[in-house]
C-alpha positions in Angstrom: -12.9 -40.2 64.9 -15.5 -39.3 62.4 -14.1 -38.6 58.9 -15.8 -35.2 59.0 -13.2 -34.1 61.5 -10.1 -35.4 59.7 -9.4 -32.2 57.7 -10.4 -30.1 60.7 -7.6 -31.6 62.8 -5.1 -29.9 60.6 -6.7 -26.5 60.9 -4.5 -23.6 62.0 -7.1 -22.2 64.6 -10.6 -22.9 65.9 -13.7 -20.8 66.2 -16.6 -21.0 68.7 -18.8 -24.1 68.1 -22.2 -24.0 66.4 -24.9 -26.5 65.7 -23.8 -29.2 63.3 -26.5 -28.6 60.8 -25.8 -24.9 60.7 -22.1 -25.5 60.3 -22.7 -28.0 57.6 -24.9 -25.6 55.6 -22.3 -22.9 55.9 -19.6 -25.2 54.7 -21.6 -26.2 51.7 -22.4 -22.6 50.8 -18.7 -21.6 51.0 -17.6 -24.6 49.0 -20.2 -23.9 46.4 -18.9 -20.3 46.1 -15.4 -21.5 45.7 -16.4 -23.8 42.9 -18.2 -21.1 41.0 -16.8 -20.1 37.5 -15.9 -16.7 38.9 -13.6 -18.2 41.5 -11.0 -19.2 38.9 -10.6 -15.6 37.8 -10.0 -14.3 41.3 -6.5 -13.6 42.5 -4.6 -15.5 45.1 -5.8 -13.3 48.0 -9.4 -14.1 47.3 -8.6 -17.8 47.1 -6.8 -17.6 50.5 -9.7 -15.8 52.1 -12.1 -18.4 50.8 -9.9 -21.2 52.2 -9.7 -19.5 55.6 -13.4 -19.1 55.7 -13.9 -22.7 54.8 -11.5 -23.9 57.5 -13.0 -21.7 60.2 -16.4 -23.1 59.6 -15.1 -26.6 59.7 -13.3 -26.0 63.0 -16.6 -25.0 64.6 -17.8 -28.6 64.2 -14.7 -30.1 65.9 -16.3 -30.5 69.4 -19.3 -32.3 67.9 -17.0 -34.7 66.1 -15.0 -35.6 69.2 -18.1 -36.7 71.0 -18.8 -39.4 68.4 -15.5 -41.2 69.1 -11.9 -40.9 68.8 -10.1 -42.3 65.8 -6.5 -41.8 65.0 -5.4 -39.3 62.4 -3.0 -41.8 60.9 -4.9 -41.9 57.7 -3.1 -38.6 56.8 0.3 -40.1 57.4 -0.1 -43.4 55.6 3.1 -44.2 53.9 1.6 -46.7 51.6 -0.3 -44.0 49.5 2.5 -41.5 49.4 4.4 -40.7 46.2 8.2 -40.6 45.9 9.5 -37.6 44.0 12.9 -36.0 43.5 13.6 -32.9 45.7 16.4 -30.6 46.7 17.5 -30.5 50.3 16.4 -27.5 52.3 19.9 -26.2 52.7 20.3 -26.0 48.9 17.1 -24.0 48.3 17.1 -20.4 47.2 14.2 -18.0 46.5 13.9 -15.6 43.6 12.4 -12.1 43.6 8.9 -13.5 43.4 9.3 -15.9 46.2 9.6 -18.9 43.9 11.6 -21.8 45.1 14.9 -22.3 43.2 17.2 -25.3 43.4 21.0 -24.9 43.7 23.3 -26.3 41.1 24.9 -28.7 43.6 21.5 -29.9 44.8 21.3 -33.6 45.5 18.3 -35.6 44.4 16.2 -37.1 47.2 12.7 -38.4 47.0 10.0 -35.9 48.1 7.7 -37.4 50.7 4.2 -36.1 50.6 3.3 -34.4 53.9 0.0 -34.4 55.6 -0.5 -30.6 55.3 -3.7 -28.6 55.7 -5.4 -27.0 52.8 -4.2 -23.6 54.0 -0.6 -24.8 54.3 -0.6 -26.3 50.8 -2.1 -23.1 49.4 0.6 -21.1 51.0 3.2 -23.3 49.3 1.4 -22.6 46.0 1.4 -18.9 46.6 5.1 -19.0 47.3 5.6 -20.9 44.1 6.9 -24.0 45.9 4.9 -26.0 43.5 6.8 -29.3 43.7 6.3 -29.6 47.4 2.7 -28.5 47.1 2.0 -31.0 44.4 3.5 -33.8 46.6 1.2 -32.9 49.4 -1.9 -32.6 47.2 -1.1 -36.0 45.7 -0.7 -37.4 49.3 -4.1 -36.0 50.1 -5.6 -37.3 46.9 -4.3 -40.8 47.3 -5.6 -40.9 50.9 -9.1 -39.8 49.9 -9.2 -42.3 47.1 -8.0 -45.1 49.5 -10.7 -44.2 52.0 -13.2 -44.1 49.3 -12.2 -47.6 48.1 -12.6 -48.7 51.7 -16.2 -47.4 51.8 -15.3 -45.0 54.6 -17.6 -42.4 53.2 -20.5 -44.7 52.7 -22.5 -43.1 55.4 -21.2 -39.6 54.8 -20.9 -38.9 51.1 -20.9 -35.1 51.8 -17.6 -35.4 53.5 -16.1 -37.2 50.5 -17.5 -34.5 48.2 -16.0 -31.8 50.4 -12.5 -33.4 50.5 -12.6 -34.0 46.7 -13.4 -30.4 46.1 -10.5 -29.4 48.3 -8.2 -31.4 46.1 -9.7 -30.0 42.9 -9.4 -26.4 44.1 -5.8 -27.0 45.1 -5.0 -28.5 41.7 -6.8 -25.6 40.0 -4.7 -23.2 42.1 -1.5 -24.9 40.8 -2.9 -24.7 37.2 -3.4 -21.0 37.7 0.1 -20.7 39.0 1.5 -22.6 36.0 -0.4 -20.2 33.7 0.8 -17.2 35.6 4.4 -18.3 35.4 4.3 -19.0 31.7 2.4 -15.8 30.9 5.0 -13.8 32.8 8.0 -15.5 31.4 8.7 -12.9 28.7 7.8 -9.9 30.9 11.0 -10.1 33.0 14.3 -8.8 31.6 15.9 -12.2 32.2 14.4 -15.7 32.1 14.1 -17.4 35.5 15.4 -20.7 34.2 15.2 -22.5 37.6 11.5 -21.8 37.9 10.8 -23.0 34.3 12.9 -26.1 34.9 10.8 -26.8 38.1 7.7 -26.2 36.1 8.7 -28.9 33.6 9.4 -31.3 36.4 6.0 -30.5 37.9 4.2 -31.3 34.7 6.2 -34.5 34.3 5.3 -35.6 37.9 1.7 -34.9 37.3 1.6 -36.9 34.0 3.4 -39.8 35.8 0.9 -39.6 38.7 -2.1 -39.4 36.5 -1.5 -41.5 33.4 -3.7 -40.4 30.5 -6.6 -42.9 30.4 -8.7 -40.8 28.1 -10.7 -39.3 31.0 -10.5 -35.6 31.2 -10.5 -34.0 34.6 -13.7 -32.4 35.7 -15.1 -30.8 38.8 -15.9 -32.6 42.0 -15.2 -36.2 43.0 -15.1 -37.3 39.4 -11.8 -35.5 38.9 -9.9 -37.6 41.5 -7.0 -39.5 40.0 -7.7 -38.1 36.5 -5.1 -36.2 34.3 -4.9 -32.5 34.9 -3.6 -31.8 31.4 -1.1 -29.2 32.6 0.9 -29.5 29.3 -2.2 -28.3 27.5 -2.6 -25.5 30.0 1.0 -24.7 29.4 0.2 -24.3 25.7 -2.8 -22.2 26.4 -0.6 -20.0 28.7 1.9 -19.6 25.8 -0.9 -18.4 23.6 -2.2 -16.1 26.2 1.4 -14.7 26.7 1.7 -14.1 23.0 -1.7 -12.4 22.9 -0.8 -10.1 25.8 2.5 -9.3 24.3 1.0 -8.3 21.0 -1.7 -6.2 22.6 0.8 -4.4 24.8 2.6 -2.9 21.8 2.2 0.9 21.9 -0.3 2.3 19.3 -1.0 6.0 19.0 -4.2 7.3 17.7 -4.6 8.8 14.2 -5.2 12.2 15.8 -2.0 12.0 17.8 0.3 10.7 15.0 -0.4 10.6 11.3 2.0 7.7 10.9 0.5 5.8 13.8 0.3 2.5 11.9 3.8 2.6 10.6 5.1 3.3 14.1 2.9 0.6 15.6 4.0 -2.1 13.2 7.6 -1.0 13.7 7.2 -1.4 17.5 5.5 -4.7 17.0 8.4 -6.0 14.8 11.0 -4.7 17.2 9.6 -6.0 20.5 8.4 -9.3 19.3 11.8 -10.0 17.6 13.4 -9.5 21.0 10.9 -11.9 22.5 11.6 -14.6 19.9 15.3 -14.2 20.4 14.9 -14.6 24.1 12.8 -17.7 23.5 15.5 -19.2 21.3 18.4 -18.4 23.5 17.0 -18.8 27.0 13.5 -20.1 27.3 14.1 -23.0 25.0 16.9 -24.3 27.2 14.6 -24.8 30.1 12.4 -27.3 28.3 12.9 -30.8 26.9 12.9 -31.2 23.1 9.5 -32.8 23.2 7.9 -29.4 24.1 9.0 -27.9 20.8 9.2 -24.6 22.6 10.2 -22.4 19.6 7.5 -23.9 17.3 4.9 -23.5 20.0 5.8 -19.9 20.7 6.1 -19.0 17.0 2.7 -20.4 16.3 1.2 -18.6 19.3 2.7 -15.3 18.2 1.5 -15.9 14.7 -2.0 -16.5 15.8 -2.0 -13.4 18.1 -0.6 -11.2 15.3 -3.1 -12.6 12.8 -6.0 -11.8 15.1 -4.5 -8.3 15.8 -4.0 -7.6 12.1 -7.5 -8.8 11.3 -8.8 -6.2 13.7 -6.7 -3.5 12.2 -7.7 -4.4 8.6 -11.3 -3.8 9.5 -10.8 -0.3 10.7 -11.4 2.7 8.5 -7.9 3.0 7.0 -6.6 5.7 4.6 -4.6 5.0 1.5 -1.1 5.1 3.0 -2.3 3.0 6.0 -3.7 0.3 3.7 -0.5 0.3 1.7 1.6 0.0 5.0 -0.5 -2.9 6.2 -0.5 -4.8 2.9 3.3 -4.3 2.5 4.0 -5.4 6.1 1.9 -8.6 5.7 3.3 -9.5 2.3 6.9 -8.5 2.8 8.1 -7.4 6.2 6.6 -10.2 8.3 8.5 -13.1 6.8 11.6 -11.1 5.9 14.9 -10.8 7.6 13.5 -7.8 9.4 11.2 -10.0 11.5 10.6 -13.8 11.5 13.3 -14.5 8.9 16.1 -12.7 10.8 19.3 -14.7 10.7 19.7 -14.6 14.5 16.4 -16.5 14.8 17.4 -19.4 12.6 17.1 -22.3 12.5 14.8 -22.6 15.5 12.2 -20.2 14.2 10.5 -21.8 11.2 7.9 -20.0 9.1 7.2 -22.5 6.3 4.3 -24.2 8.1 2.6 -21.1 9.3 -0.9 -20.3 8.1 -1.9 -17.1 6.3 -1.8 -14.0 8.5 -5.1 -12.9 7.0 -7.8 -15.1 5.6 -8.2 -14.9 1.8 -11.4 -13.0 2.2 -9.8 -10.4 4.5 -6.8 -10.2 2.2 -8.9 -9.6 -0.9 -11.0 -7.0 0.9 -7.9 -5.2 2.0 -6.6 -5.1 -1.6 -10.0 -3.9 -2.8 -10.0 -1.1 -0.3 -6.5 -0.2 -1.3 -7.4 0.1 -5.0 -10.6 2.1 -4.1 -8.5 4.5 -2.0 -5.8 4.6 -4.6 -8.3 5.9 -7.2 -8.8 9.1 -5.3 -5.1 9.4 -4.4 -4.0 9.1 -8.0 -6.7 11.6 -9.1 -5.4 14.0 -6.4 -1.8 13.6 -7.6 -2.7 14.4 -11.2 -4.8 17.3 -9.8 -1.7 18.6 -8.0 0.3 18.5 -11.3 -2.3 20.6 -13.0 -2.5 23.1 -10.1 1.2 23.6 -10.1 1.3 24.2 -13.9 -1.4 26.8 -13.5 0.0 28.7 -10.5 3.7 28.3 -11.1 3.9 28.6 -14.9 0.8 29.8 -16.7 -0.2 32.5 -14.3 3.4 33.7 -13.9 4.0 33.3 -17.7 7.2 31.3 -17.2 8.8 30.0 -20.4 9.6 26.3 -20.4 13.1 25.1 -19.9 15.2 23.9 -22.8 17.1 20.6 -22.8 19.1 19.4 -25.7 17.5 22.1 -27.9 14.0 20.9 -27.0 11.4 22.6 -24.9 11.0 20.6 -21.7 8.2 20.0 -19.4 8.3 17.7 -16.3 4.8 16.5 -17.1 5.9 13.1 -18.5 8.4 12.5 -15.7 5.9 13.4 -13.0 3.2 11.1 -14.5 5.5 8.2 -15.0 7.0 8.6 -11.5 3.5 8.4 -10.0 2.6 5.3 -12.0 6.0 3.7 -11.4 6.1 4.2 -7.7 2.6 2.9 -7.1 3.2 -0.1 -9.4 6.4 -0.9 -7.7 4.9 -0.9 -4.2 1.8 -2.8 -5.4 4.0 -5.3 -7.3 5.9 -6.1 -4.1 2.6 -7.0 -2.5 1.2 -9.1 -5.4 1.2 -9.3 -9.1 -2.5 -8.9 -9.4 -2.4 -5.7 -7.3 0.3 -4.4 -9.6 -1.9 -5.0 -12.7 -4.9 -3.4 -11.1 -2.8 -0.4 -10.1 -1.6 0.1 -13.6 -5.1 -0.2 -15.0 -6.3 2.4 -12.5 -3.4 4.8 -13.3 -4.1 4.6 -17.0 -7.8 5.1 -16.5 -7.1 8.2 -14.4 -4.5 9.4 -17.0 -7.1 9.1 -19.8 -9.4 11.3 -17.8 -6.6 13.8 -16.8 -5.2 14.6 -20.2 -8.4 16.1 -21.7 -8.9 18.0 -18.4 -5.4 19.3 -18.6 -5.8 20.4 -22.2 -9.1 22.3 -21.5 -7.5 24.1 -18.6 -4.4 25.0 -20.6 -6.4 26.4 -23.5 -8.8 28.4 -21.3 -6.0 29.8 -19.0 -3.0 30.3 -21.3 -4.6 30.7 -24.8 -3.9 34.5 -24.9 -0.6 34.3 -23.0 2.7 34.8 -24.8 3.9 31.5 -23.4 1.1 29.5 -25.1 3.2 28.5 -28.1 6.4 27.5 -26.3 4.3 25.7 -23.6 2.3 24.0 -26.4 5.6 22.7 -27.9 6.9 21.6 -24.5 3.7 19.7 -23.7 3.7 18.0 -27.1 7.3 16.9 -26.4 6.3 15.7 -23.0 3.3 13.7 -24.2 5.6 12.1 -26.8 7.9 11.0 -24.0 5.0 9.8 -22.0 3.8 7.6 -24.8 7.2 6.2 -25.4 7.7 5.5 -21.6 4.4 3.7 -21.2 5.1 1.5 -24.2 8.7 0.6 -23.3 8.8 0.7 -19.5 5.3 -0.3 -18.6 4.5 -2.4 -21.7 1.2 -0.7 -22.1 -1.1 -0.8 -25.1 -1.4 3.0 -25.8 -3.9 2.8 -28.6 -6.6 4.5 -26.6 -4.2 7.1 -25.2 -2.9 7.9 -28.7 -6.5 8.8 -29.7 -6.8 11.1 -26.7 -3.4 12.8 -27.4 -4.3 13.1 -31.1 -7.4 15.1 -30.2 -5.5 17.2 -27.7 -2.7 17.9 -30.2 -5.3 18.8 -32.8 -6.9 21.3 -30.5 -3.5 22.8 -29.6 -2.7 23.2 -33.3 -6.0 24.9 -34.0 -5.2 27.5 -31.4 -1.7 27.8 -32.7 -2.8 28.5 -36.2 -5.5 30.9 -35.0 -2.8 32.9 -33.3 -0.6 32.7 -36.4 -3.5 33.9 -38.5 -4.2 36.7 -36.2 -0.6 37.8 -36.5 -0.1 37.2 -40.3 -3.5 38.2 -41.7 -3.1 42.0 -41.3 0.2 41.8 -43.2 -1.2 39.5 -45.9 -4.1 41.9 -46.5 -1.7 44.7 -47.4 -0.1 42.7 -50.3 -0.6 44.6 -53.6 -2.1 47.6 -51.9 -0.7 51.0 -52.7 1.1 51.3 -49.3 2.6 47.9 -49.7 3.9 48.8 -53.2 5.3 52.1 -52.3 6.9 51.0 -49.0 10.6 51.4 -49.0 11.6 49.4 -45.9 12.9 45.9 -46.2 10.1 43.5 -47.1 10.6 41.2 -44.1 7.7 42.1 -41.9 5.7 39.1 -42.8 8.6 36.8 -42.3 9.2 38.3 -38.9 5.6 37.9 -37.9 5.5 34.2 -39.0 8.9 33.4 -37.5 7.9 34.5 -34.0 5.7 31.4 -34.1 7.7 29.1 -36.3 10.9 29.6 -34.3 9.4 27.7 -31.4 8.7 24.7 -33.6 12.4 24.0 -34.0 12.3 23.1 -30.3 9.7 20.5 -30.9 10.5 16.8 -31.0 10.7 15.2 -34.5 8.8 14.4 -36.6 6.0 16.5 -35.2 8.0 19.7 -35.1 9.0 19.4 -38.7 5.5 18.4 -39.8 4.0 21.4 -38.0 6.7 23.7 -39.5 5.7 22.4 -43.0 2.1 23.2 -42.2 3.2 26.8 -41.3 5.2 27.1 -44.4 2.4 25.9 -46.6 -0.1 28.1 -44.8 1.9 31.3 -45.4 2.6 30.5 -49.1 -1.1 29.5 -49.7 -2.5 32.6 -48.0 0.0 34.8 -49.8 -1.1 33.5 -53.2 -4.7 33.7 -52.2 -4.3 37.4 -51.4 -2.5 38.0 -54.7 -4.9 36.4 -57.1 -8.0 38.0 -55.6 -6.6 41.4 -56.3 -8.6 43.4 -58.9 -6.8 46.7 -59.1 -5.3 47.4 -62.6 -1.6 48.2 -62.7 0.6 49.9 -65.3 3.8 48.4 -66.5 6.0 50.2 -63.9 3.7 49.2 -61.0 3.8 45.6 -62.2 7.6 45.6 -62.2 7.6 46.9 -58.6 5.1 44.3 -57.5 7.0 41.5 -59.1 10.3 42.5 -57.5 8.7 42.9 -54.1 7.0 39.6 -54.3 10.2 37.9 -55.2 12.0 39.5 -52.3 9.3 38.7 -49.8 9.1 35.1 -51.0 12.9 34.7 -50.8 13.0 36.1 -47.3 10.1 34.1 -46.1 11.2 30.8 -47.6 14.8 31.3 -46.4 13.6 32.0 -42.8 11.4 28.9 -42.7 13.9 26.7 -44.3 16.5 27.8 -41.8 14.2 27.0 -39.0 13.8 23.4 -40.3 11.1 23.3 -42.9 12.0 20.8 -45.7 9.1 21.9 -48.0 11.3 22.8 -50.9 8.4 22.2 -53.3 6.8 25.4 -52.0 9.8 27.7 -52.9 8.9 28.4 -56.6 5.2 29.1 -56.2 5.3 32.8 -55.4 8.3 33.3 -57.7 6.4 31.8 -60.7 3.5 34.2 -60.2 5.8 37.2 -59.7 7.6 36.4 -63.0 4.3 36.2 -64.9 3.1 39.6 -63.4 6.4 41.4 -64.2 7.2 39.8 -67.6 7.4 42.4 -70.4 7.4 40.0 -73.3 4.0 38.3 -73.6 5.4 35.4 -75.5 7.4 34.3 -72.5 4.4 34.4 -70.3 3.2 31.1 -71.8 6.4 29.4 -70.8 6.1 30.7 -67.2 2.6 29.4 -67.1 3.7 25.9 -68.3 6.4 25.9 -65.6 3.9 26.8 -63.0 1.6 24.0 -64.1 4.4 21.5 -64.1 5.5 22.4 -60.5 1.9 22.5 -59.2 -0.3 20.1 -61.1 -3.3 20.8 -58.8 -3.6 24.4 -60.2 -6.8 25.1 -62.0 -7.7 27.3 -65.0 -9.4 29.8 -62.8 -6.2 30.3 -60.9 -4.2 30.9 -64.2 -6.8 33.3 -65.6 -6.7 35.3 -62.4 -2.9 35.6 -62.5 -3.0 36.6 -66.2 -5.7 39.2 -65.5 -3.4 40.6 -62.8 -0.7 40.8 -65.5 -3.1 43.1 -67.4 -3.8 40.8 -70.4 -7.1 41.0 -72.2 -9.7 38.3 -72.2 -8.7 36.9 -75.6 -5.0 36.8 -74.8 -5.6 35.2 -71.4 -7.7 32.5 -73.1 -5.1 31.8 -75.7 -2.2 31.5 -73.2 -4.4 29.4 -70.9 -5.1 27.0 -73.8 -1.4 26.8 -74.8 0.2 26.8 -71.4 -2.3 25.0 -69.1 -2.1 21.3 -68.7 -3.2 19.1 -65.8 -0.5 16.7 -64.8 -0.3 14.1 -62.0 3.3 14.2 -60.6 4.4 10.7 -59.6 7.1 12.2 -57.4 4.8 14.5 -55.4 4.0 13.2 -51.9 0.5 12.5 -51.0 -1.1 15.6 -49.5 1.4 18.0 -51.2 -1.3 20.2 -52.7 -1.3 23.9 -52.8 -3.7 25.4 -55.3 -6.3 22.7 -54.6 -6.8 24.4 -51.2 -7.3 27.9 -52.9 -10.7 28.7 -54.2 -11.1 30.0 -57.7 -11.4 33.8 -57.8 -15.0 34.9 -58.5 -16.1 36.8 -61.5 -13.4 35.2 -63.7 -14.6 34.3 -67.2 -12.4 31.5 -68.5 -13.3 31.9 -72.2 
């Protein structure tokens, strides 16, 4: 029989005959279609229809083949070219839910004899996942064709050889696809079908034994006969494809559906893939020989799939919290006990040899995007602090809280919390990111403090809470400075300058408010109403103390320094108002003025000293002047002037002459006393800056001599 009819004799059915040439053309067209690249992506049903079409065309040539002679079909049954494999007896076979042949535990090993089956029959075995039997039959067919080729049987009909070779190639490809399908689906089922995987390992071993690796890769057509099919490599590709599909199957909501979509997605990814890896360790690994390195292969495949997925995520338009989530997951969660480092996965799952999840370029870009996004986020946090101060405190005129006798503001705590939290998260990701985050926070803080001060002064300047809030904020800024230096190890030189400017502006407003309250009372000194007033002379002390009392709730040393400034201001303005007075007074009037000045000075000094002022050097100033004004004996006036000069060396002759004129002394007497009592001294015990009269202008129209 002609070799063209050898495969046809195994066909399942025949169709009406047709001209040989026409049938041959149809066979070539169908074979060409089956060999096309799109064929390998078709499902099993398309493959089966293609085989049936090919067989029906071949059957149409059967009658023509018979006319050329009758040759036996024994070439399909040659025992010499068959392979001997191990197989279970039919009575020990079972079939799983997918129709895959399984072998019973008590199966006996017997050699599998390749059967002379038709292409359709072999394909049906493949579709039923009876891959070992199918492989034996394909190998039988392959050996037969190769033997016939070596015997020059196809010398006069190379097309027939080409056709049969393509049949073998298609059948092997079909098994390749089945292998990939089985491996890809391994993790999709609740339980691992260990019998199928064990058979798969056997199949790959048989193929490697049947086709020793000679360095020739399998290719299409006749050139692929007898060459390695590299199913172990296809197994690895299938593992990678399985990992890819598993990663892409993880649920991921849209940003519109769920604001925490990325957190949820990464959590699902971590949960589902951890289960997959545990299944691989406990079940899948047991089905393969050690040489397969199953756990390492799967871990590497999952790692590559996750890396590709994260690279895609990192290039999306991510917001600040999403960038932070992704960075933290890559840097911390991935290798931690929450995922790859889980104790249940050890020691099979190894991570030390894995490559970076993200390339250095992608990682750096992700960090850069994070810092850029953090800039706006930190600015918004500081903006929220300011907004709450305005709406919840300044507009509602709420006094600050008091803690340990100090006015308290949460400003320092809020700012340090923002900086600390962002540094902590960034530091867990990388040291460089922690440093950049601190630099960013400080830059935003330097911009925020002046903005805060301007808003406070414009909004609360005329509010009764301005002074207590001013004290509270100074306390808070002091705590902030201390915290930045001790906790965050920050060089605060630049910040100190900013806070110094802010404090100076606050103090200016504070003294302007103090002046507005005290000046009307100071201007009444030595007036007729002031002299004749019978009420207790404490109105000035009360006016001043309504400001100074808040200063005792300010953190030292600033509170005491500011209280000293208040004390000095009141004494200086009091003296200034006294020595510029020009109204002549008789003896009785001078006595009343002197006594009242002493009383006011005593009340004022006592109040300020009780509140914390330690400026004792200011106490005798008004008292000295009051004694000079009220002294009856002119000879004693010179002694009082000397005492005044000794206590206040910065006093000038103009000041003394004005005081003596207020006493009612004539020009000659004033000049004489001034010459005898005035002496400029530099006190070595006086602290630098402790000046009083140097800050008071000489009264005008005073003739010294």
